[in-house]
mmCIF file of the N, C-alpha and C atoms, coordinates in Angstrom:
data_MODEL
# 
_entry.id   MODEL 
# 
loop_
_atom_site.group_PDB 
_atom_site.id 
_atom_site.type_symbol 
_atom_site.label_atom_id 
_atom_site.label_alt_id 
_atom_site.label_comp_id 
_atom_site.label_asym_id 
_atom_site.label_entity_id 
_atom_site.label_seq_id 
_atom_site.pdbx_PDB_ins_code 
_atom_site.Cartn_x 
_atom_site.Cartn_y 
_atom_site.Cartn_z 
_atom_site.occupancy 
_atom_site.B_iso_or_equiv 
_atom_site.pdbx_formal_charge 
_atom_site.auth_seq_id 
_atom_site.auth_comp_id 
_atom_site.auth_asym_id 
_atom_site.auth_atom_id 
_atom_site.pdbx_PDB_model_num 
ATOM 1   N N  . MET A 1 1  ? 180.953 197.270 -20.893 1.00 0.00 ? 1  MET A N  1 
ATOM 2   C CA . MET A 1 1  ? 181.237 195.827 -20.491 1.00 0.00 ? 1  MET A CA 1 
ATOM 3   C C  . MET A 1 1  ? 181.093 194.533 -21.657 1.00 0.00 ? 1  MET A C  1 
ATOM 4   N N  . MET A 1 2  ? 182.014 193.992 -21.905 1.00 0.00 ? 2  MET A N  1 
ATOM 5   C CA . MET A 1 2  ? 181.625 193.387 -22.839 1.00 0.00 ? 2  MET A CA 1 
ATOM 6   C C  . MET A 1 2  ? 181.185 191.483 -22.917 1.00 0.00 ? 2  MET A C  1 
ATOM 7   N N  . ILE A 1 3  ? 180.956 190.813 -23.029 1.00 0.00 ? 3  ILE A N  1 
ATOM 8   C CA . ILE A 1 3  ? 180.664 189.270 -22.464 1.00 0.00 ? 3  ILE A CA 1 
ATOM 9   C C  . ILE A 1 3  ? 181.344 188.195 -23.143 1.00 0.00 ? 3  ILE A C  1 
ATOM 10  N N  . LYS A 1 4  ? 182.188 187.868 -22.872 1.00 0.00 ? 4  LYS A N  1 
ATOM 11  C CA . LYS A 1 4  ? 182.525 187.111 -24.106 1.00 0.00 ? 4  LYS A CA 1 
ATOM 12  C C  . LYS A 1 4  ? 182.362 184.714 -23.043 1.00 0.00 ? 4  LYS A C  1 
ATOM 13  N N  . GLN A 1 5  ? 181.980 185.525 -21.621 1.00 0.00 ? 5  GLN A N  1 
ATOM 14  C CA . GLN A 1 5  ? 181.974 183.567 -21.321 1.00 0.00 ? 5  GLN A CA 1 
ATOM 15  C C  . GLN A 1 5  ? 179.900 183.334 -20.995 1.00 0.00 ? 5  GLN A C  1 
ATOM 16  N N  . VAL A 1 6  ? 179.632 182.817 -21.367 1.00 0.00 ? 6  VAL A N  1 
ATOM 17  C CA . VAL A 1 6  ? 178.236 182.391 -20.401 1.00 0.00 ? 6  VAL A CA 1 
ATOM 18  C C  . VAL A 1 6  ? 178.513 181.445 -20.208 1.00 0.00 ? 6  VAL A C  1 
ATOM 19  N N  . ALA A 1 7  ? 177.417 180.497 -19.167 1.00 0.00 ? 7  ALA A N  1 
ATOM 20  C CA . ALA A 1 7  ? 177.099 179.594 -18.689 1.00 0.00 ? 7  ALA A CA 1 
ATOM 21  C C  . ALA A 1 7  ? 175.486 178.872 -18.945 1.00 0.00 ? 7  ALA A C  1 
ATOM 22  N N  . VAL A 1 8  ? 175.443 177.775 -19.191 1.00 0.00 ? 8  VAL A N  1 
ATOM 23  C CA . VAL A 1 8  ? 173.757 177.244 -20.044 1.00 0.00 ? 8  VAL A CA 1 
ATOM 24  C C  . VAL A 1 8  ? 173.890 176.218 -18.867 1.00 0.00 ? 8  VAL A C  1 
ATOM 25  N N  . ILE A 1 9  ? 172.591 176.527 -17.900 1.00 0.00 ? 9  ILE A N  1 
ATOM 26  C CA . ILE A 1 9  ? 172.605 175.213 -16.366 1.00 0.00 ? 9  ILE A CA 1 
ATOM 27  C C  . ILE A 1 9  ? 171.156 174.877 -17.707 1.00 0.00 ? 9  ILE A C  1 
ATOM 28  N N  . GLY A 1 10 ? 171.907 173.466 -17.300 1.00 0.00 ? 10 GLY A N  1 
ATOM 29  C CA . GLY A 1 10 ? 170.862 172.007 -17.666 1.00 0.00 ? 10 GLY A CA 1 
ATOM 30  C C  . GLY A 1 10 ? 171.213 172.119 -19.418 1.00 0.00 ? 10 GLY A C  1 
ATOM 31  N N  . THR A 1 11 ? 171.106 170.821 -19.157 1.00 0.00 ? 11 THR A N  1 
ATOM 32  C CA . THR A 1 11 ? 172.223 170.875 -21.337 1.00 0.00 ? 11 THR A CA 1 
ATOM 33  C C  . THR A 1 11 ? 171.001 169.241 -22.224 1.00 0.00 ? 11 THR A C  1 
ATOM 34  N N  . GLY A 1 12 ? 169.438 170.017 -21.764 1.00 0.00 ? 12 GLY A N  1 
ATOM 35  C CA . GLY A 1 12 ? 168.216 168.996 -22.369 1.00 0.00 ? 12 GLY A CA 1 
ATOM 36  C C  . GLY A 1 12 ? 168.105 169.796 -23.664 1.00 0.00 ? 12 GLY A C  1 
ATOM 37  N N  . THR A 1 13 ? 167.047 169.713 -25.104 1.00 0.00 ? 13 THR A N  1 
ATOM 38  C CA . THR A 1 13 ? 167.537 170.124 -26.057 1.00 0.00 ? 13 THR A CA 1 
ATOM 39  C C  . THR A 1 13 ? 167.049 171.882 -25.713 1.00 0.00 ? 13 THR A C  1 
ATOM 40  N N  . MET A 1 14 ? 166.563 172.277 -24.911 1.00 0.00 ? 14 MET A N  1 
ATOM 41  C CA . MET A 1 14 ? 166.551 173.236 -25.750 1.00 0.00 ? 14 MET A CA 1 
ATOM 42  C C  . MET A 1 14 ? 168.117 174.074 -24.580 1.00 0.00 ? 14 MET A C  1 
ATOM 43  N N  . GLY A 1 15 ? 168.652 173.799 -23.480 1.00 0.00 ? 15 GLY A N  1 
ATOM 44  C CA . GLY A 1 15 ? 170.257 174.084 -23.371 1.00 0.00 ? 15 GLY A CA 1 
ATOM 45  C C  . GLY A 1 15 ? 171.377 173.449 -23.847 1.00 0.00 ? 15 GLY A C  1 
ATOM 46  N N  . SER A 1 16 ? 170.705 172.004 -24.698 1.00 0.00 ? 16 SER A N  1 
ATOM 47  C CA . SER A 1 16 ? 171.831 172.301 -26.786 1.00 0.00 ? 16 SER A CA 1 
ATOM 48  C C  . SER A 1 16 ? 171.936 172.830 -27.192 1.00 0.00 ? 16 SER A C  1 
ATOM 49  N N  . GLN A 1 17 ? 170.609 174.101 -27.682 1.00 0.00 ? 17 GLN A N  1 
ATOM 50  C CA . GLN A 1 17 ? 170.450 175.403 -27.863 1.00 0.00 ? 17 GLN A CA 1 
ATOM 51  C C  . GLN A 1 17 ? 170.612 176.254 -28.048 1.00 0.00 ? 17 GLN A C  1 
ATOM 52  N N  . ILE A 1 18 ? 170.552 176.720 -27.223 1.00 0.00 ? 18 ILE A N  1 
ATOM 53  C CA . ILE A 1 18 ? 170.921 177.326 -26.777 1.00 0.00 ? 18 ILE A CA 1 
ATOM 54  C C  . ILE A 1 18 ? 172.951 177.508 -25.863 1.00 0.00 ? 18 ILE A C  1 
ATOM 55  N N  . GLY A 1 19 ? 173.263 176.700 -26.238 1.00 0.00 ? 19 GLY A N  1 
ATOM 56  C CA . GLY A 1 19 ? 174.666 176.339 -26.263 1.00 0.00 ? 19 GLY A CA 1 
ATOM 57  C C  . GLY A 1 19 ? 175.379 176.655 -27.277 1.00 0.00 ? 19 GLY A C  1 
ATOM 58  N N  . ILE A 1 20 ? 174.515 175.817 -28.294 1.00 0.00 ? 20 ILE A N  1 
ATOM 59  C CA . ILE A 1 20 ? 175.545 175.553 -29.853 1.00 0.00 ? 20 ILE A CA 1 
ATOM 60  C C  . ILE A 1 20 ? 175.152 177.105 -30.416 1.00 0.00 ? 20 ILE A C  1 
ATOM 61  N N  . THR A 1 21 ? 174.618 178.128 -30.279 1.00 0.00 ? 21 THR A N  1 
ATOM 62  C CA . THR A 1 21 ? 174.334 180.097 -30.084 1.00 0.00 ? 21 THR A CA 1 
ATOM 63  C C  . THR A 1 21 ? 175.293 180.327 -29.958 1.00 0.00 ? 21 THR A C  1 
ATOM 64  N N  . CYS A 1 22 ? 175.314 179.816 -29.001 1.00 0.00 ? 22 CYS A N  1 
ATOM 65  C CA . CYS A 1 22 ? 176.013 181.007 -28.135 1.00 0.00 ? 22 CYS A CA 1 
ATOM 66  C C  . CYS A 1 22 ? 177.570 179.957 -28.708 1.00 0.00 ? 22 CYS A C  1 
ATOM 67  N N  . ALA A 1 23 ? 177.982 179.045 -28.034 1.00 0.00 ? 23 ALA A N  1 
ATOM 68  C CA . ALA A 1 23 ? 179.520 178.846 -28.962 1.00 0.00 ? 23 ALA A CA 1 
ATOM 69  C C  . ALA A 1 23 ? 179.326 178.930 -29.860 1.00 0.00 ? 23 ALA A C  1 
ATOM 70  N N  . GLY A 1 24 ? 178.602 178.746 -31.137 1.00 0.00 ? 24 GLY A N  1 
ATOM 71  C CA . GLY A 1 24 ? 179.087 178.894 -32.986 1.00 0.00 ? 24 GLY A CA 1 
ATOM 72  C C  . GLY A 1 24 ? 179.438 180.454 -33.326 1.00 0.00 ? 24 GLY A C  1 
ATOM 73  N N  . GLY A 1 25 ? 178.475 181.330 -31.623 1.00 0.00 ? 25 GLY A N  1 
ATOM 74  C CA . GLY A 1 25 ? 178.874 183.085 -31.668 1.00 0.00 ? 25 GLY A CA 1 
ATOM 75  C C  . GLY A 1 25 ? 180.065 183.896 -30.810 1.00 0.00 ? 25 GLY A C  1 
ATOM 76  N N  . GLY A 1 26 ? 181.105 182.941 -30.366 1.00 0.00 ? 26 GLY A N  1 
ATOM 77  C CA . GLY A 1 26 ? 182.538 183.562 -30.541 1.00 0.00 ? 26 GLY A CA 1 
ATOM 78  C C  . GLY A 1 26 ? 182.855 183.227 -28.478 1.00 0.00 ? 26 GLY A C  1 
ATOM 79  N N  . PHE A 1 27 ? 181.053 183.429 -28.298 1.00 0.00 ? 27 PHE A N  1 
ATOM 80  C CA . PHE A 1 27 ? 181.667 183.038 -25.922 1.00 0.00 ? 27 PHE A CA 1 
ATOM 81  C C  . PHE A 1 27 ? 181.787 181.255 -25.696 1.00 0.00 ? 27 PHE A C  1 
ATOM 82  N N  . ASP A 1 28 ? 182.814 181.340 -25.062 1.00 0.00 ? 28 ASP A N  1 
ATOM 83  C CA . ASP A 1 28 ? 183.290 180.824 -24.711 1.00 0.00 ? 28 ASP A CA 1 
ATOM 84  C C  . ASP A 1 28 ? 182.171 180.479 -23.386 1.00 0.00 ? 28 ASP A C  1 
ATOM 85  N N  . THR A 1 29 ? 181.243 178.227 -23.694 1.00 0.00 ? 29 THR A N  1 
ATOM 86  C CA . THR A 1 29 ? 180.562 178.745 -23.055 1.00 0.00 ? 29 THR A CA 1 
ATOM 87  C C  . THR A 1 29 ? 180.428 177.279 -22.108 1.00 0.00 ? 29 THR A C  1 
ATOM 88  N N  . ILE A 1 30 ? 179.819 177.376 -20.758 1.00 0.00 ? 30 ILE A N  1 
ATOM 89  C CA . ILE A 1 30 ? 180.038 176.952 -19.882 1.00 0.00 ? 30 ILE A CA 1 
ATOM 90  C C  . ILE A 1 30 ? 178.714 176.487 -20.339 1.00 0.00 ? 30 ILE A C  1 
ATOM 91  N N  . MET A 1 31 ? 178.534 174.129 -20.131 1.00 0.00 ? 31 MET A N  1 
ATOM 92  C CA . MET A 1 31 ? 177.516 174.018 -19.976 1.00 0.00 ? 31 MET A CA 1 
ATOM 93  C C  . MET A 1 31 ? 177.549 172.756 -18.522 1.00 0.00 ? 31 MET A C  1 
ATOM 94  N N  . VAL A 1 32 ? 175.975 172.784 -17.971 1.00 0.00 ? 32 VAL A N  1 
ATOM 95  C CA . VAL A 1 32 ? 175.852 172.748 -16.072 1.00 0.00 ? 32 VAL A CA 1 
ATOM 96  C C  . VAL A 1 32 ? 174.526 171.483 -16.418 1.00 0.00 ? 32 VAL A C  1 
ATOM 97  N N  . ASP A 1 33 ? 175.226 171.320 -16.012 1.00 0.00 ? 33 ASP A N  1 
ATOM 98  C CA . ASP A 1 33 ? 174.096 170.066 -16.011 1.00 0.00 ? 33 ASP A CA 1 
ATOM 99  C C  . ASP A 1 33 ? 173.713 168.987 -14.300 1.00 0.00 ? 33 ASP A C  1 
ATOM 100 N N  . THR A 1 34 ? 172.908 168.340 -13.288 1.00 0.00 ? 34 THR A N  1 
ATOM 101 C CA . THR A 1 34 ? 173.385 167.601 -12.831 1.00 0.00 ? 34 THR A CA 1 
ATOM 102 C C  . THR A 1 34 ? 173.886 165.954 -12.716 1.00 0.00 ? 34 THR A C  1 
ATOM 103 N N  . THR A 1 35 ? 174.254 166.154 -13.657 1.00 0.00 ? 35 THR A N  1 
ATOM 104 C CA . THR A 1 35 ? 175.332 164.734 -14.219 1.00 0.00 ? 35 THR A CA 1 
ATOM 105 C C  . THR A 1 35 ? 175.987 164.354 -15.183 1.00 0.00 ? 35 THR A C  1 
ATOM 106 N N  . ALA A 1 36 ? 176.623 163.467 -15.099 1.00 0.00 ? 36 ALA A N  1 
ATOM 107 C CA . ALA A 1 36 ? 178.433 164.044 -16.217 1.00 0.00 ? 36 ALA A CA 1 
ATOM 108 C C  . ALA A 1 36 ? 176.903 162.676 -17.526 1.00 0.00 ? 36 ALA A C  1 
ATOM 109 N N  . ALA A 1 37 ? 175.955 161.836 -16.809 1.00 0.00 ? 37 ALA A N  1 
ATOM 110 C CA . ALA A 1 37 ? 175.389 161.606 -18.374 1.00 0.00 ? 37 ALA A CA 1 
ATOM 111 C C  . ALA A 1 37 ? 174.883 162.024 -18.848 1.00 0.00 ? 37 ALA A C  1 
ATOM 112 N N  . ASN A 1 38 ? 173.490 163.510 -18.066 1.00 0.00 ? 38 ASN A N  1 
ATOM 113 C CA . ASN A 1 38 ? 173.722 164.047 -19.082 1.00 0.00 ? 38 ASN A CA 1 
ATOM 114 C C  . ASN A 1 38 ? 174.219 165.142 -19.868 1.00 0.00 ? 38 ASN A C  1 
ATOM 115 N N  . ILE A 1 39 ? 175.090 165.666 -19.713 1.00 0.00 ? 39 ILE A N  1 
ATOM 116 C CA . ILE A 1 39 ? 176.114 166.605 -20.175 1.00 0.00 ? 39 ILE A CA 1 
ATOM 117 C C  . ILE A 1 39 ? 176.487 165.306 -21.104 1.00 0.00 ? 39 ILE A C  1 
ATOM 118 N N  . GLU A 1 40 ? 177.022 164.853 -20.977 1.00 0.00 ? 40 GLU A N  1 
ATOM 119 C CA . GLU A 1 40 ? 176.763 163.052 -22.215 1.00 0.00 ? 40 GLU A CA 1 
ATOM 120 C C  . GLU A 1 40 ? 177.001 164.001 -23.073 1.00 0.00 ? 40 GLU A C  1 
ATOM 121 N N  . ARG A 1 41 ? 175.699 163.279 -22.737 1.00 0.00 ? 41 ARG A N  1 
ATOM 122 C CA . ARG A 1 41 ? 174.172 162.992 -23.775 1.00 0.00 ? 41 ARG A CA 1 
ATOM 123 C C  . ARG A 1 41 ? 173.702 164.408 -24.571 1.00 0.00 ? 41 ARG A C  1 
ATOM 124 N N  . GLY A 1 42 ? 173.505 165.609 -23.578 1.00 0.00 ? 42 GLY A N  1 
ATOM 125 C CA . GLY A 1 42 ? 173.747 167.119 -24.086 1.00 0.00 ? 42 GLY A CA 1 
ATOM 126 C C  . GLY A 1 42 ? 174.994 167.419 -24.810 1.00 0.00 ? 42 GLY A C  1 
ATOM 127 N N  . MET A 1 43 ? 176.415 167.270 -25.449 1.00 0.00 ? 43 MET A N  1 
ATOM 128 C CA . MET A 1 43 ? 177.195 167.277 -26.380 1.00 0.00 ? 43 MET A CA 1 
ATOM 129 C C  . MET A 1 43 ? 177.208 166.430 -26.688 1.00 0.00 ? 43 MET A C  1 
ATOM 130 N N  . GLY A 1 44 ? 176.308 164.982 -27.329 1.00 0.00 ? 44 GLY A N  1 
ATOM 131 C CA . GLY A 1 44 ? 175.980 164.613 -27.832 1.00 0.00 ? 44 GLY A CA 1 
ATOM 132 C C  . GLY A 1 44 ? 174.652 165.091 -29.359 1.00 0.00 ? 44 GLY A C  1 
ATOM 133 N N  . VAL A 1 45 ? 173.925 165.861 -28.446 1.00 0.00 ? 45 VAL A N  1 
ATOM 134 C CA . VAL A 1 45 ? 173.069 166.832 -29.971 1.00 0.00 ? 45 VAL A CA 1 
ATOM 135 C C  . VAL A 1 45 ? 173.882 167.872 -30.266 1.00 0.00 ? 45 VAL A C  1 
ATOM 136 N N  . VAL A 1 46 ? 174.493 167.676 -29.370 1.00 0.00 ? 46 VAL A N  1 
ATOM 137 C CA . VAL A 1 46 ? 175.604 169.348 -30.324 1.00 0.00 ? 46 VAL A CA 1 
ATOM 138 C C  . VAL A 1 46 ? 176.527 169.175 -30.822 1.00 0.00 ? 46 VAL A C  1 
ATOM 139 N N  . ARG A 1 47 ? 176.882 167.460 -31.085 1.00 0.00 ? 47 ARG A N  1 
ATOM 140 C CA . ARG A 1 47 ? 177.703 166.763 -32.295 1.00 0.00 ? 47 ARG A CA 1 
ATOM 141 C C  . ARG A 1 47 ? 177.339 167.303 -33.237 1.00 0.00 ? 47 ARG A C  1 
ATOM 142 N N  . ALA A 1 48 ? 175.710 166.297 -32.641 1.00 0.00 ? 48 ALA A N  1 
ATOM 143 C CA . ALA A 1 48 ? 175.064 165.704 -34.089 1.00 0.00 ? 48 ALA A CA 1 
ATOM 144 C C  . ALA A 1 48 ? 174.496 166.337 -34.856 1.00 0.00 ? 48 ALA A C  1 
ATOM 145 N N  . PHE A 1 49 ? 174.427 167.701 -33.659 1.00 0.00 ? 49 PHE A N  1 
ATOM 146 C CA . PHE A 1 49 ? 174.052 169.589 -35.223 1.00 0.00 ? 49 PHE A CA 1 
ATOM 147 C C  . PHE A 1 49 ? 174.821 169.976 -35.643 1.00 0.00 ? 49 PHE A C  1 
ATOM 148 N N  . LEU A 1 50 ? 175.827 169.898 -34.836 1.00 0.00 ? 50 LEU A N  1 
ATOM 149 C CA . LEU A 1 50 ? 177.144 169.800 -35.930 1.00 0.00 ? 50 LEU A CA 1 
ATOM 150 C C  . LEU A 1 50 ? 177.359 169.588 -37.372 1.00 0.00 ? 50 LEU A C  1 
ATOM 151 N N  . ALA A 1 51 ? 177.096 167.700 -36.805 1.00 0.00 ? 51 ALA A N  1 
ATOM 152 C CA . ALA A 1 51 ? 177.333 167.212 -38.686 1.00 0.00 ? 51 ALA A CA 1 
ATOM 153 C C  . ALA A 1 51 ? 176.747 166.806 -39.180 1.00 0.00 ? 51 ALA A C  1 
ATOM 154 N N  . GLY A 1 52 ? 175.089 167.443 -38.148 1.00 0.00 ? 52 GLY A N  1 
ATOM 155 C CA . GLY A 1 52 ? 174.026 167.726 -40.121 1.00 0.00 ? 52 GLY A CA 1 
ATOM 156 C C  . GLY A 1 52 ? 173.843 168.799 -40.110 1.00 0.00 ? 52 GLY A C  1 
ATOM 157 N N  . GLN A 1 53 ? 174.882 170.343 -39.888 1.00 0.00 ? 53 GLN A N  1 
ATOM 158 C CA . GLN A 1 53 ? 174.813 171.582 -40.463 1.00 0.00 ? 53 GLN A CA 1 
ATOM 159 C C  . GLN A 1 53 ? 175.959 170.821 -41.334 1.00 0.00 ? 53 GLN A C  1 
ATOM 160 N N  . GLU A 1 54 ? 177.166 170.136 -41.145 1.00 0.00 ? 54 GLU A N  1 
ATOM 161 C CA . GLU A 1 54 ? 178.369 169.723 -42.224 1.00 0.00 ? 54 GLU A CA 1 
ATOM 162 C C  . GLU A 1 54 ? 178.271 169.747 -42.993 1.00 0.00 ? 54 GLU A C  1 
ATOM 163 N N  . LYS A 1 55 ? 176.609 168.547 -43.386 1.00 0.00 ? 55 LYS A N  1 
ATOM 164 C CA . LYS A 1 55 ? 176.234 167.405 -44.371 1.00 0.00 ? 55 LYS A CA 1 
ATOM 165 C C  . LYS A 1 55 ? 175.575 168.034 -45.301 1.00 0.00 ? 55 LYS A C  1 
ATOM 166 N N  . LYS A 1 56 ? 174.847 169.314 -44.661 1.00 0.00 ? 56 LYS A N  1 
ATOM 167 C CA . LYS A 1 56 ? 173.791 170.740 -45.494 1.00 0.00 ? 56 LYS A CA 1 
ATOM 168 C C  . LYS A 1 56 ? 174.721 171.372 -45.792 1.00 0.00 ? 56 LYS A C  1 
ATOM 169 N N  . GLY A 1 57 ? 176.180 171.292 -45.202 1.00 0.00 ? 57 GLY A N  1 
ATOM 170 C CA . GLY A 1 57 ? 177.068 172.782 -46.380 1.00 0.00 ? 57 GLY A CA 1 
ATOM 171 C C  . GLY A 1 57 ? 176.704 173.716 -45.609 1.00 0.00 ? 57 GLY A C  1 
ATOM 172 N N  . ASN A 1 58 ? 175.769 173.749 -44.516 1.00 0.00 ? 58 ASN A N  1 
ATOM 173 C CA . ASN A 1 58 ? 176.095 175.184 -43.815 1.00 0.00 ? 58 ASN A CA 1 
ATOM 174 C C  . ASN A 1 58 ? 176.301 176.362 -43.464 1.00 0.00 ? 58 ASN A C  1 
ATOM 175 N N  . PRO A 1 59 ? 177.126 177.616 -43.739 1.00 0.00 ? 59 PRO A N  1 
ATOM 176 C CA . PRO A 1 59 ? 178.227 177.840 -43.799 1.00 0.00 ? 59 PRO A CA 1 
ATOM 177 C C  . PRO A 1 59 ? 178.523 178.127 -42.136 1.00 0.00 ? 59 PRO A C  1 
ATOM 178 N N  . PHE A 1 60 ? 178.065 177.464 -41.514 1.00 0.00 ? 60 PHE A N  1 
ATOM 179 C CA . PHE A 1 60 ? 178.409 177.173 -40.027 1.00 0.00 ? 60 PHE A CA 1 
ATOM 180 C C  . PHE A 1 60 ? 178.921 176.226 -39.338 1.00 0.00 ? 60 PHE A C  1 
ATOM 181 N N  . SER A 1 61 ? 178.632 175.242 -40.243 1.00 0.00 ? 61 SER A N  1 
ATOM 182 C CA . SER A 1 61 ? 179.591 173.456 -40.456 1.00 0.00 ? 61 SER A CA 1 
ATOM 183 C C  . SER A 1 61 ? 181.205 174.682 -40.432 1.00 0.00 ? 61 SER A C  1 
ATOM 184 N N  . ASN A 1 62 ? 181.016 176.079 -41.318 1.00 0.00 ? 62 ASN A N  1 
ATOM 185 C CA . ASN A 1 62 ? 183.100 176.117 -41.131 1.00 0.00 ? 62 ASN A CA 1 
ATOM 186 C C  . ASN A 1 62 ? 183.440 176.260 -39.626 1.00 0.00 ? 62 ASN A C  1 
ATOM 187 N N  . ARG A 1 63 ? 182.460 177.012 -38.307 1.00 0.00 ? 63 ARG A N  1 
ATOM 188 C CA . ARG A 1 63 ? 183.434 176.519 -38.047 1.00 0.00 ? 63 ARG A CA 1 
ATOM 189 C C  . ARG A 1 63 ? 182.577 175.738 -36.278 1.00 0.00 ? 63 ARG A C  1 
ATOM 190 N N  . LYS A 1 64 ? 182.996 174.681 -36.555 1.00 0.00 ? 64 LYS A N  1 
ATOM 191 C CA . LYS A 1 64 ? 182.300 173.368 -35.974 1.00 0.00 ? 64 LYS A CA 1 
ATOM 192 C C  . LYS A 1 64 ? 183.530 173.771 -35.082 1.00 0.00 ? 64 LYS A C  1 
ATOM 193 N N  . ALA A 1 65 ? 185.073 173.097 -35.010 1.00 0.00 ? 65 ALA A N  1 
ATOM 194 C CA . ALA A 1 65 ? 185.632 173.042 -34.936 1.00 0.00 ? 65 ALA A CA 1 
ATOM 195 C C  . ALA A 1 65 ? 185.817 173.985 -33.386 1.00 0.00 ? 65 ALA A C  1 
ATOM 196 N N  . ALA A 1 66 ? 185.390 175.220 -34.061 1.00 0.00 ? 66 ALA A N  1 
ATOM 197 C CA . ALA A 1 66 ? 186.123 176.378 -33.036 1.00 0.00 ? 66 ALA A CA 1 
ATOM 198 C C  . ALA A 1 66 ? 184.993 176.540 -32.312 1.00 0.00 ? 66 ALA A C  1 
ATOM 199 N N  . ALA A 1 67 ? 183.646 176.020 -32.377 1.00 0.00 ? 67 ALA A N  1 
ATOM 200 C CA . ALA A 1 67 ? 182.948 176.110 -31.835 1.00 0.00 ? 67 ALA A CA 1 
ATOM 201 C C  . ALA A 1 67 ? 183.094 175.049 -30.783 1.00 0.00 ? 67 ALA A C  1 
ATOM 202 N N  . LEU A 1 68 ? 183.132 173.924 -30.866 1.00 0.00 ? 68 LEU A N  1 
ATOM 203 C CA . LEU A 1 68 ? 183.472 172.233 -30.189 1.00 0.00 ? 68 LEU A CA 1 
ATOM 204 C C  . LEU A 1 68 ? 184.582 172.782 -28.580 1.00 0.00 ? 68 LEU A C  1 
ATOM 205 N N  . GLN A 1 69 ? 185.808 173.313 -29.236 1.00 0.00 ? 69 GLN A N  1 
ATOM 206 C CA . GLN A 1 69 ? 186.867 173.855 -28.511 1.00 0.00 ? 69 GLN A CA 1 
ATOM 207 C C  . GLN A 1 69 ? 186.463 174.614 -27.561 1.00 0.00 ? 69 GLN A C  1 
ATOM 208 N N  . ARG A 1 70 ? 185.636 175.963 -27.909 1.00 0.00 ? 70 ARG A N  1 
ATOM 209 C CA . ARG A 1 70 ? 184.676 176.929 -27.007 1.00 0.00 ? 70 ARG A CA 1 
ATOM 210 C C  . ARG A 1 70 ? 183.634 175.964 -25.646 1.00 0.00 ? 70 ARG A C  1 
ATOM 211 N N  . TYR A 1 71 ? 183.742 175.015 -25.273 1.00 0.00 ? 71 TYR A N  1 
ATOM 212 C CA . TYR A 1 71 ? 182.838 174.276 -24.536 1.00 0.00 ? 71 TYR A CA 1 
ATOM 213 C C  . TYR A 1 71 ? 183.655 174.336 -23.854 1.00 0.00 ? 71 TYR A C  1 
ATOM 214 N N  . SER A 1 72 ? 183.115 174.146 -22.354 1.00 0.00 ? 72 SER A N  1 
ATOM 215 C CA . SER A 1 72 ? 183.208 173.157 -21.437 1.00 0.00 ? 72 SER A CA 1 
ATOM 216 C C  . SER A 1 72 ? 182.552 173.189 -20.894 1.00 0.00 ? 72 SER A C  1 
ATOM 217 N N  . TYR A 1 73 ? 182.973 172.060 -19.365 1.00 0.00 ? 73 TYR A N  1 
ATOM 218 C CA . TYR A 1 73 ? 181.594 171.301 -18.606 1.00 0.00 ? 73 TYR A CA 1 
ATOM 219 C C  . TYR A 1 73 ? 181.478 171.015 -17.788 1.00 0.00 ? 73 TYR A C  1 
ATOM 220 N N  . VAL A 1 74 ? 179.879 171.755 -16.314 1.00 0.00 ? 74 VAL A N  1 
ATOM 221 C CA . VAL A 1 74 ? 180.465 171.410 -15.396 1.00 0.00 ? 74 VAL A CA 1 
ATOM 222 C C  . VAL A 1 74 ? 179.339 169.257 -15.055 1.00 0.00 ? 74 VAL A C  1 
ATOM 223 N N  . GLU A 1 75 ? 179.802 169.597 -14.069 1.00 0.00 ? 75 GLU A N  1 
ATOM 224 C CA . GLU A 1 75 ? 178.802 168.625 -12.662 1.00 0.00 ? 75 GLU A CA 1 
ATOM 225 C C  . GLU A 1 75 ? 178.330 169.596 -11.834 1.00 0.00 ? 75 GLU A C  1 
ATOM 226 N N  . HIS A 1 76 ? 177.654 169.948 -11.459 1.00 0.00 ? 76 HIS A N  1 
ATOM 227 C CA . HIS A 1 76 ? 177.017 170.685 -10.195 1.00 0.00 ? 76 HIS A CA 1 
ATOM 228 C C  . HIS A 1 76 ? 174.980 169.850 -9.228  1.00 0.00 ? 76 HIS A C  1 
ATOM 229 N N  . CYS A 1 77 ? 175.494 169.544 -7.750  1.00 0.00 ? 77 CYS A N  1 
ATOM 230 C CA . CYS A 1 77 ? 174.379 168.655 -7.194  1.00 0.00 ? 77 CYS A CA 1 
ATOM 231 C C  . CYS A 1 77 ? 174.208 169.102 -7.308  1.00 0.00 ? 77 CYS A C  1 
ATOM 232 N N  . ASN A 1 78 ? 172.926 168.981 -5.850  1.00 0.00 ? 78 ASN A N  1 
ATOM 233 C CA . ASN A 1 78 ? 172.313 169.593 -4.817  1.00 0.00 ? 78 ASN A CA 1 
ATOM 234 C C  . ASN A 1 78 ? 172.320 168.906 -3.585  1.00 0.00 ? 78 ASN A C  1 
ATOM 235 N N  . GLY A 1 79 ? 173.015 168.189 -3.248  1.00 0.00 ? 79 GLY A N  1 
ATOM 236 C CA . GLY A 1 79 ? 172.651 167.249 -3.482  1.00 0.00 ? 79 GLY A CA 1 
ATOM 237 C C  . GLY A 1 79 ? 172.588 166.965 -1.076  1.00 0.00 ? 79 GLY A C  1 
# 
């Protein structure tokens, strides 16, 4: 079985970093959180991290655009 897609539940500090690792590793990455505001905050962390890597000249930055295209988002709340 080959894994092609992952879901990260929660877009806080840890979830955002896990998402960066997954998307940067070539996986389609679904970010799930309870509100659109949480998702946007988490993606802000992702964008800031990738921009920082780009400024440092990190090889990871070469995959920035591709990594961002692998993200999708789902707002889910059990209310």
